[in-house]
N, C-alpha and C positions, 0 to 999 in steps of 0.2 A: 221377406228377402229385403226389405229395409236394415234389418238386424244383421245380413250376409255381408250387405255392403257395405254397413258401421266395421266392421272384422275386418275383411280386408282392406279395409283403408289404415286401420291401424295396425296392422300389420306391416304396410307397404311403409309406415313411417317409418314404422321401427328400423326397419330393414333399412334406408334409406339414413334414418341416423349413426346404424352401425359401420356403413358405409364411407358416409363421410366423414367419420371420428376416423379409419382408414388411413382416409386420403387427404383428408389433410391431417396430419399430426401434430402439436402444437410444439414452436420451435423453442430453441433451451442456446444457451450460452454453452460451446462445445470448446474445452482448452485442447488444442491439436500441438504437439511437439513430434517431431521429425530429422532430416535431413536430408541433404539434396548433395547425390557424389554421380561423379562418373573421371576423375579426381576432382575432387572436395570439390565446392563452390563455396567462393571465397565474402567474404564481407562484403555487405552493399547490393551483391544478387535479389533481384524478386523474386517473388513464391505470389502467384492469382491462384484462387480459389472459386472455381465455378458450379453452384449448383446447379444438381439436372434434376430431371423429374423422372419419373417410371419407365419414361422413353428414349433416353440419356440423353435430352436434348437440356439445354440451357434453359434455367426461370429467371435469369435477367439477373438472380443474386449475386453478387460477387464480396468476396476482400479480397486485400493484399496484406501482404508481408511482406520483410526481409530478411535476409539470413543475419544471423548476430555475428559470427567469429570464423574464422580461414576455415574452420573444418567444415562447415556447409550445414550445423546446426542450425532451427527456427524455433519458435511458440510461440502458438500465438490463441487467440479470446475470438471464439466469431460470433455472435448470435445463425448457427442454424438449426436443420433441424437433426437429430441426433439419429445417426442410422440412413439415414441418405444419401442417394450419393454425390461425388464430386469431383470433378475434374481439376486436377494442381499441378500448372506450368510454372515448371522453374526458368529464369534463363536471369545469365551473368557467366564474365568471367569465373574461373575453376582452375586448378593447381596439377602443372599431370605428372602421374603416375613416372609417367616413362621418359621425361626427361630435365624431372624435379625442375619443372618450371614454370611459370602462369601465365596462364595464354591472353594473347593480345589480341584476341577477335572470341565473343559472346557464344554462349550456345544452348541453347532449349530444348529442356529434356517434363516429362510427363507425365501423370499416371491419372486411372483411372479405378477408384477404390469407393469405401463408403465413410461416411465422416465416422470418426473414431478420435481417440485423444491420439493415435500412436501413426500418423503417414510417411513415410523415405517414398522421394523421391529417385530415380536411380536410370539404368539403362534399363535393366530386367524391367522396370512398371512400364519403362516407353518401349521400348521393344512386344511389350505382348499387350499394349491396348487395342491398337486396330480388332484384336484376335479373340481379346474381353467384349466386343460393341460387336461381330460378327457372330459370333457364338451367341450371345444374349438376342439379338433383334434377331435370329432361328433360333429359337423359343428356349433357351435353358435358364434356370432364374442363373440371376448373377453370380454366385456366389458357386456353383458347380462354371460357370462362365472364366469364372478365376480360377477356379482352381485348376480346371481342363490346361486353360491357354499358359498359363507356369509352367507347368508339366512338362506341354509340350516345349514351349519355345527353349526347359533347359536339357530337354533331347537331345533341342541343333546342337548342341556344344557336344552331345557325349554323355552327361550328367542324369540318373534318373536313383534312384529310391534316395534322397535327398530330404525332403525332408519338409524342405518349403512348400505352403500353402499359400502366401499372400506376397507378393513382391514389393508388396510397400510394408510388410515388415522386416524387411531385411534392412539389416545400415551392414558398413562396411567394417564394423566396428561389434567385440563379443566374441563366445569361443564357442561360437558353433560355425557349423559347414557352410551356412549360409553368409554368411563376412569372408569366406573363404573363397566359395563359388563369385562373388560379388565380384572379389579382388582380379580374378583370374579374367573375368570377362570382356570387364571394364578393360583390361588391359587390349587384352584383344582386340576390342575395338575402337580402342587410339590408336595401338600401335607407334606407326612414326608419321600420323597422318595432321593434318590443319585442321581447326574446326569445323571448318565449311565439308569436307572430305567426312570426318566424322560423323556431323550431322545427314551425311548423302547416306554413309555405308546402315546411320542404324535405322534412317526413313526405308528402305530399298532391302535390307533385311524385314521391317515390321510388314511391309508391304507383303514381299512375298509368303510370307505365312500365314496373313490374316485368316485366308479361305478354307485353309488344310493342313494349318499347325507343322509343318512340311518345307524345309528350304533346299527348293527349285530348283534355285539359280546358282550353279557349281560356280561359279564365277563366284559369286560371293564369298563361297566357304573358299573357297584358293586364297581371294584374296587376305585369309584372318593368316590363312599358313602364312602365305608373302610376307607378311607383317612380321609374323609371329619369328623366322626364323632367322632375323637380324637382332630377335629385342632380346640383351642381357636380365634374365628370370631375377639373378640372382641382383646385380643393381637396382631392376624396377621393385624389391621387398624390402633393400636396407635405404632407398625411398622413403617408403610408407612408412617403415619404423621411427628414420628418422622424423618422417614431420608427426606421427598419431605420438611420440615418444612422448612430448613435450604436456600437451594436451591426457594421453591418461593412462601415463608410465609406461610398465612393463605390457610389449606386445608385441613374445618373443612365441605365442602360438602362431599368430598369424606366418601360413607360410605358402607356397607356389605348389603343392599338391594336386593341381586342377585344372594349373597349363600344364603338367604331365600326364596328368588322364588325357586332355585334351588331346598331344601330341600322340599319346599312345593309340587313343579308340576314332578318331580324324578319321574319312577316306581324303581327304582333303586334300591337295597338293602342290607346296609352290611350284608355281606355273610362270614365274616374272619374277627379274632379279629389278630389286630397289635400289638398285646403286648403278649408275649409268658409265658408263666411257665412250664417249663419242672417237669418233673417229678422228680427230684434228683437236690441237687445242682450240685456247681465242688469241689468246695472246701472243704465240709462239704456232704459227699452218703446220705447225709439221705431221706426223703420222705417232697417233698413239698407241704405245706400247701393250697399254695397259689393257684393248679395245682387242674383244675376242681372236676379229680380220685377220689383224698381223700376227705371225708365226715364224718369216724370212727376216732375215735381211743377208743385203747385196756386199760383197765388200770386193767393188771390182771397180774400184775407183781408188788411188793414191789421198782421195782427202777426208774429212771427218763424215758420217752419217748424220744426221740431223735427227731426233724423237722429241716427243712429250710424254709425261706423264701425267695424264689427264684422267680424274673424278670428280661427278659430281655426284653430292650426299641429302639425303634429308636428315632435318635437322633430329640431331636428337643419335645417330648413326654414328657406328665406332668404327675406323678401318686402315686399316697400314699392308705395304706390303714392301715385302723385303727382296734384293734381286740376290741368289746363288750361282753357285758354278750347278756345271749338268749333277752333281749327287748332291745338288742341299749343300755344301760345304760352302765358306767365306773364299773371296777370290783374291789370288796374291797379292800381295802389297804392289809390284810390280805392275800391279790394272791400268795406276796411273799413267796419266797421259801428259808427254807422248811418248814415254816408254812401256805403255802395254797397251793393251789392245779394247781395253774399254776407259772415255770418259765420260761419268758422273756428274754432268757439269750440271748441278742448280742448284745446289747450298749459296748461292747468292743472284738466286733467278726463280726464287721459287714463291705460285701464289697458292696461300693457303697449305701448302706441308708443310713438316716439319720432318728436316733431316737430320738422322747420324750422326752427327759429326766426330767423326779420332780421326787419330792418321792424319793431323794435320787437314783435316773441313772432313775430311770425310773415309767412311771406314770399310772394313774387307769387305762386309756383307751390307751396303749401304738400305739403309732402314730408311722408307718415306713413311710418316704418320698425318692424317688429314685430318685439321681444326679450324676449315672450315668449309660450307655448304659443297664451293666452286677449289680446287685444288689443282696446281701448276706448274706443270717447273719441265725444265730442258736440259736435256744429255743429248752426247754423242755416243757413237760405235763408230770404230775407227776399223780401217783398213786394213787387212792382214799384212796386202803388198807393202808394208812399210821399207823405208831403209835396212836395210845388217843393223848399222847404229844405233836403231831404236826399238828391235824389231826385235818380241819376245814370245813363247810359244802360246799361240794365240789356243784362246777359250773358244772350241767351236758350239755348242750351248750351252745357255745361261736356260735359267726359272724365275719369274717370278714367283712369288707365295703368296696368297691375299687373303689376310684373316679382314674379315667383314663381317662378323657381330662382336667382336670383344674378343673372339677364343684364343685359347694358346697353341691350338694345332690350324694350318689353312683348310681356308673353304673350299679354298680353289690354289690351283696352282696349273701355270703356265707356261708351255718349252718356246725358249726362242735361240731357229738353229742362225748360224751364220754361213750363207753359201758362197 
C-alpha cells in the first residue's frame, strides 16, 4: 500500500509539472511589425498591445508603440509570450481615401489575435472582434473562431472563397485579393461619413453580427448603399495610387473590382438622399427650386417671381445642376431679363455655387457647381404677361438636371412648369 501511494504521488507530481509547463510558458522577445489602416493611420498615432489569458481577459501586461510614418506602419520589440493572445488598439488621425485628406478627429481600431511577428489592424479586424470573442467563449478553439468569424464577415459584404484566413494578416498593399477587399470595405465604411459616424457604423455592424455572423439590420446595409451611390470610385482609386506610389512605386495592380462585386451582388438599396435640398434658403427666404416639392410656378402677376437654388452636401461630395428647356437644350439668348422669360440672377449673389459664365456673365445653359458644404443662389422667373415691347415667346417648361456624384449623365431630372 505504501508503494502504491508513493507511485500515485509521483504520477501526480509529473502531471502537475507537465500542466504547469503548458499554462505558464516562458516569455521571450517578439519582434512585431505591421500597419494600421482605415485609410492609413498617420505618423504618431498610438498603438497599445494588451496581453490576454486563455479566457481572453487582460493579464495586466501591456506595451506601447506608435506609427512610424504616414502609411500606418509600425515595428516594435516586446517581451511577451510568443503565441499568446493579444488585443491591439490603434488610435489616431488617418488619411481619408474618399476625400484625399487627413481627418480632423481620431479613430480607434482594434484587433484580437495571437502574438506573432506580423499583425495588422484594420476594419476587418475591428469588425470581427466581437464575433471572435463570442465564438471562442462558446466553445470553439481560437483558431476556429478566427477562421469562422472572418469568413462570415466577408459574406456580409458578398465575398466568398477569398483565401483570407486571418484578418490581421491582410494589409492594403500587396498583389493579393485581400488587399483589394480591404480597400473596398474601407471605402464602403468611410463613404462621406465623419470620424464619429465611421466609429458608430463600425461598432453597429460588429455588434449586429456578434451572435450569429449575419447582418440583420437592413438599415446598416442600406446605409452602405446610400453612400456608395455618391462615391466616385475612380477618384478613390486614383487617390490611393497617388498616396502609395511614393512609398511602394508601381501600384497598378490595385483596383476596385470588389466594390463592383458588392454593387452587383448586394440586396441593400439606396433609401435616403445624402444631399439635402431644403424648402427655402437661409440668405433669401424664397422657395428652393431644387426641392422635390416645387414643380410648378405661377405667372399670374406682372412682377418677378423670386426663387433660390439651395443644396447642402457632405464633405467630399460633388454636385452640379444645369437649367435647360423642356428638351434638354440651351435656353435662347433672349431669356436674359428683362426681354426674356427667365432671369438666372445668381452670378453676383451666390454662396458656395460656382456659376458657369458666358455671354455677358450668364450662359444659355446655366450651370451651378457646388464648391462648399452649403450652397445658395438667388434667381427670378418673370411672368409671361409682360408688355409686348419686352415679351418673347415663353418657355412653359424647364428642366433642372442634377449631377450628384460626378457622373457625366444626370442622376435626376426635375421638370418645372410655368402656369
